[in-house]
N, C-alpha and C positions, 0 to 999 in steps of 0.2 A: 422027164428028168433033165436037170440042167447040165449043160456042157461044162466039163471040168477043165480049168486052166491051172496047171501046176508048175508052169515054167514062165519066168518073167519075160523071157524073150518072146514066147508065144503070145503073152498078154499085150506086150508093147506092139507086136506085129498087128494085132487086131486094132489097137488104138491108131496105129499108122494108117491102116486101111480106112478107118473112119475119117482121119485127117485128109487123106487123098480125096475121098468122096466130098468132104466139105469144100476143099479147094476147087474141085470141079463144079460145085454149085455156085461158086463166086463169092464165097465167104472166107473167113480166116481158116487156114488149113490146120485145124487142131481137132483131135479126137480123143475119146476116152471110153472106159468101161467100168462097170461096178461088179465086184466079185463078193460072194458070201464067205463065211468063215471056213468053208471047205474048198474054196476055189471055184465054186459054181458061178457061171456067167449069168448075172441077173439082167444086165442091160448094157448096150453099147450105142453110142451116138457121136455125132460130130457137131462142130460149131454151127449155130443157126442165127447169127447176128444179121446176115443179109440173106434174103430169100427172093428169088426172081428178080434180082437187080435192085431191090428196094430194101431200105432199112426195116427189118422185122422186129428186132428186139436187141438193143445194145448190151443187155445183160445175158444173152443166150450163149454164153461160153459153155463148153462141154461139161466142165466140173459142176457149174451152177445148175445146169439142166439135170444132171444125174442126181444131185442132192434133192432137187424139187421132185424129180420122178420118184425117188424113194419115199418122200413124205406123202405124195399123192397115192402111191400104192398102199401105204399104211392106212391112209384115210379111207380107202376103199375096203379095208378089212383084211388085206393080205398079211399073212404072218411072216414078217421079215425079222432077221436078227437086229439088235440095236446097232447104231452106227459104229460104235467102237470095235465091233467084230467084222466090219466090212472094209474092203480095200478098193479104193478108187485108183485106177491106172490111167495116167494121162500122157499124151505124146509130148507135151510142153510144160515146163515149169509153170505152175499156176500163177496168175496175176494176183494183185492185191485183193480184188473182189473175191476171187475163187478161193484164195488161201484163207481169207477171213471166214468165208462160208464153211470151208472144210474144218477149220479149228472150232468154230462156233458149234457146228453140228456134231463133231467128234469122230469123223471118219479118218481112216488111215489112207495114205496115198503113196503110190509109186510113180516116180517122175522119170521120163526119158530124156528129152532134149533140154538144153539150157536156153534161157531167154534173158539176155543181158539188158533189155530195155524195160520190160514190165514184169518179169518173173520175180517172185517173192525172194528167191535166192539168187538174185541177179548178180551179186558180187561174189559168187561162189569161187572158192579156191579148191585145191585138191585135198584140203583137210578132211578128215573123217567125221568131224563135228561141225556142221554148217552153223554159221554165226547168226543168220537171219536178222541182219542189222536193219532191214526194212520194217521189221515188226517192233512194236513197243516192247520194252524190256520184259514185262510180265508175260508176254505171249511166246517168247523165244523158246523157253523150255518145252512148252506144249507142242510147238512145231517140231522141235527136235525129237519128240516122242512119237510123232505121227508120219513125218515125211521121210521117205527112203529114196536115195539116189543110187541105183544099182551100179556096180562096176561095169565099165566099158573097156574091154581089154584091147590093146593095140598101141599104135605109135602115132596116130593122127591127132589132130586137135580135139577130136571127139572122145579120145580115151580119158578115163578118169578112174580113180579108186572109188569103192563103195563109200557112201556117206549117209549119216542120219540114222534113224531107228531101224533095227533089224526088220525084215519083212515077215509076214505071217508064216508060220511053220509049214503050211501046205505047199509053199513054193519049194520045189526040188532044185530047179535051175534058178540061179540068182544073178545072172549077168545078162547084158544086152550086147548083141553084135554091133560092131562099129557101123556097118552099112545101114542098120535099122535106125540107129540114133541119127545118123546123117540124113536119112530120109525124113525123119520127123522134123528135123531142123530146116531142111531145104523146102519141104512142102509148106511150112509156115512162111518162110521168107519169100516164097515164089509170088505170092499175091498180097502180102500184108500191106504194102504201100498203096496198092490199087484199091484195096478195101477201105483203108483209112481215107483215101481221097474221096471215095464215094460217101463216106460218113461225114465228110466236110463239104459236100457239094451243094448245100442248101443256099437259098438266096440271102444276100446281105440285107442289113437293116433298111436301107433306102428303097428296097423293092418290096417291102412287106406292106400288108394292108390290115386294117383294124377289123377283127371279126365282129366287134360290137356294132359295126355299120351294116351287117348283113341282116336280112329279114329273119324273123323267128322261124319261118318255115324253110329256110335254106338248108340244104342237105348237111352242110358242115355244122351248122348250129344244132340241128336235130340230133346228129350223131354225138356231138360233144355233150349235149344235155342228157342224152340217154346214158352216157358214161358217168356224168356227174351233173345231177339236176341243177345245182347252184352255179354252174359255169356261167360266166359273164354277169353274175349278179353283183359283183363288186369290182371297183376299179381304183387302183392305187396310182400314185405318181410313178412313172416308169422307173423301175429298179429301186424304188423306195417304199417297201412294204410298210403299211401303217396299221393303226388300231382298227380300221374297218374290217380287217381280216380276222379279228379276234373271235367273233361268233362262229365262223366257219372252222377255225382251227380248234376251238373248244369242242365243237361237236365231233370232229375227227379224233381228238385226243380221248374223249369219253368212249367212242366206239373202239379205239385201239385197246383201251383198258379192258373192255368187255371181250376182246378177241385175243387175250393172252399177252398183250404188250405192256409196256410201262409208261404209256402216254405218248406214243410215237405218232407224229403227224407231219406231213410235208405238203407244202403248197407249191404249185407252179403258176407263175404269172407270165404273161407274154410281154413283148417289148413295149406294148402300149399301157401296161399295168393291169390288164384284164385278168381276173381270176379264171384260170382254166380248170385246174384240179385242186382238190384238197383231200388227201388220201391218208387213211390210217394204215397201220400194219395189219398183218394176218398171221401172227405168230402161232395161234392155235391151229392153223392150217399147215404151216411149215416153220421150222425153227429159224429159217433165214428170210422169211417174208416180212422184212422191215418196211416201214412206210416209204422210204426212198425207193427201195426195190420195186414196190408196188406202183409208185407214182411214175417212175421213169418208164417202166414196162407198159403201163396202161396208155401213156401218151404215145409212145412209139407204135404200139399196136393199133391205136386209133388211127394214126396217120397211115400206117401200112394198110389197114382195112379199107380206108378211103381211096388209096391209090392203086391197090391191087386190081388188075384187070381194067383200069380206067384208061382213057385216052390221054394224050400228052397235055391237052388243055385242062382236063380235070385234075391231073396230077399237079400241074403248075398252080392251079387254084388252091390246092391243099397246101403247097409249099408257101404260098403268099399269105394265107390267112392263119394257118397253123404251122408256124415256123419251127425250125430247130430250137430246142430249149436253150441253147447257148445265147440266143438273142434275148431271152427273158430272164427270169429269176427263180431259182429254187429257194424256198424258205423252209428251213427245218424248225419245228417247234423246239427241239432240243438238239444241240450240236452233237456231232459224232464224238465219242470218247475213245479211250485207249483200249477198249475191249475188242474181241474178234469181230463183233458185229459193227463196231465203229470203223475198223479197218476195211471191212467188207463194203460199208456204205461209201467211204472215201474212194475205194477202188471202183465201185459201180458208178460213182459220179464221173470218175476219170474215163470209164468206158463209154459213158453217155456223151461226154464232150469229144473224146478221141481226137483232140487237136487243140491248138491254142484258143484261148478265149478272145472274143472281139476286143479290140483296143478300147472301144467306147463302153465296154461292160465288164470292168475288172471285178466288180462285186456281184458276179452272177450267183454265187453260193453264199447265202446268208442264213443266219439262225437267230432265234429269239432268245432262248435261254442257254447259257453255257453249261458244258459238262466238264470242261477243263478251263483253266485260265487261258487267255489268248496266246500267251507265249508258249505254253505247253502244246496247244493245238497246232500252232505254227511249226513247232519243232517236230511234231508227229508227221505233218505233211512234208516237211523238209527231209525227213528220213526215208520217204517212200522211194521206190525204184525210179530211174530217170524219166520214164514216160510221164509220170505224174508230177514230179517236182520241177522238171525242166521244160518239157514240151507243153504240157497242159497248164502247169502252174497253179495247182489247187491251192486256194487261199480263202477258206471260210472266214466271214466277218460277221459280227453281231449287227442286227438291225439297229438303226439309229432312233427309231420311234420309241420313246420311253413308255408311252401309253400302251403299246402292244406288249412290251416286256412286262409291264405291271399286270396287264390283263391275264397273261398266261402264268405268271409266277405264282399266283394264288392257287393254281391247280395242283401244285407239287409241294411236298414238305421241303423245308430248307435244305435237308441233306440229300434230296433226290438229285 
């Protein structure tokens, strides 16, 4: 029988405990849990971006993991209620990635602490109707129907009135104690700068080495090709994707269509122009498994697997030949749009970068086919929380190679 949680204070206390455990593991101090329609505790976990001092998965925020856990359990045949009947409780206001995932999947959410840098409600006031200005206009009403910010009674800076959608009726207690919200906030603040520094500690461009110079039998090449057999089979001009990518992207687009997507594919090139990955989405597996989510996770976990348990020399070799993706180029077959999944992908990109782009690589984020005109896409990015628009400076641009654009345009109807 599932443990019942019928008091928001009790639920947030569990999320806070998960956040503390995450902080002690050396990753972001954020935690969360998932409750069924009766308050039954389905699952609880903490952030898993960093594991054992290494970057494990930049998208492994608590909310995203809980959503993927839900879809994985359903895929195993477990009878679970539909997402709109479930409540996700989180210790910190969800970032753009997690907010987009929550809205796309349809979960309800209860939020404890405020996050003025990356939280989707970063500019919150004490109004009872959050504005959600970081979201595109069409998504704001949906967020207002799913997000609940419980009242925090008191006189400190953590006190607030209740805001957003009413919580599920099984909650008897609907407020949070000031010390609990303060704990959620302070645990996150305690090591967030240290974790961000770790996520930006990779080698600069002038210390990188070309993986195409390695022997086919080298462990890095073998592991890379095991993940993606066509890795290193194509080489573009650095940061200038061209038509040579078209066959690889077409194959991924077609696979994505077979796997429940709409022709989603993302390429990762390294700083030398080598093709490292070309990945479709897996929407039939999870409603939030877009091509970008799959691509950035696969690459991070490849690097993690190669470095975990290795000595310093072997870890340094990985960093030199399989560098942080900010030194290379992500190429989306289709640009993010103003949908919840588009916001999620933009947020996941921000979580992958987790810091300013290198000065010599301002066009790290490129796309082949537009979903919005460039001004609308730029406005969407400019409206995101400060972490994304100010520190990271997300700025997707269309590829310049007309032949690549023409090669993919034929795969979609004009209205797509």
